[in-house]
C-alpha positions as CSV (number, residue, x, y, z in Angstrom):
1,M,41.2,-116.9,-5.9
2,A,38.3,-119.5,-7.0
3,P,36.6,-120.6,-3.2
4,V,37.3,-124.2,-2.5
5,N,34.0,-124.0,0.0
6,F,31.9,-123.6,-2.6
7,F,32.8,-125.9,-4.7
8,V,32.5,-128.7,-1.6
9,G,29.4,-127.6,-0.7
10,A,28.0,-127.6,-4.6
11,A,29.8,-131.4,-4.7
12,L,28.0,-132.6,-1.9
13,V,25.0,-131.5,-3.3
14,A,25.2,-133.2,-6.0
15,L,26.3,-136.6,-4.0
16,L,23.4,-136.4,-1.7
17,A,20.9,-135.2,-4.2
18,L,22.5,-138.2,-6.5
19,A,21.5,-140.4,-3.4
20,I,18.1,-139.7,-2.7
21,A,17.4,-140.0,-6.3
22,T,19.2,-143.7,-6.3
23,V,17.0,-144.7,-3.1
24,A,13.7,-143.0,-4.7
25,L,14.0,-145.2,-8.3
26,G,15.0,-148.4,-5.4
27,V,12.2,-147.8,-3.4
28,L,9.6,-147.8,-6.6
29,A,11.2,-150.5,-8.5
30,T,10.1,-152.3,-5.6
31,L,6.7,-151.1,-5.1
32,R,5.8,-151.6,-9.2
33,M,7.6,-154.7,-9.1
34,P,4.2,-157.1,-8.2
35,R,5.6,-160.1,-9.9
36,P,7.9,-160.5,-13.1
37,E,5.1,-162.5,-14.8
38,D,2.7,-160.3,-14.3
39,R,5.6,-157.7,-16.0
40,D,6.2,-159.9,-19.0
41,E,2.7,-160.5,-19.9
42,Q,2.2,-157.0,-19.8
43,H,5.3,-156.1,-22.3
């Protein structure tokens, strides 16, 4: 039989990694965004 605990652990690790990545991206986006006007002028 397939080890159910392995799949549960893998799913928890994937969810945890996704949550950490989401928080990290949110913090980076907030820190890298001084003002919408400046960003529009650069691009």
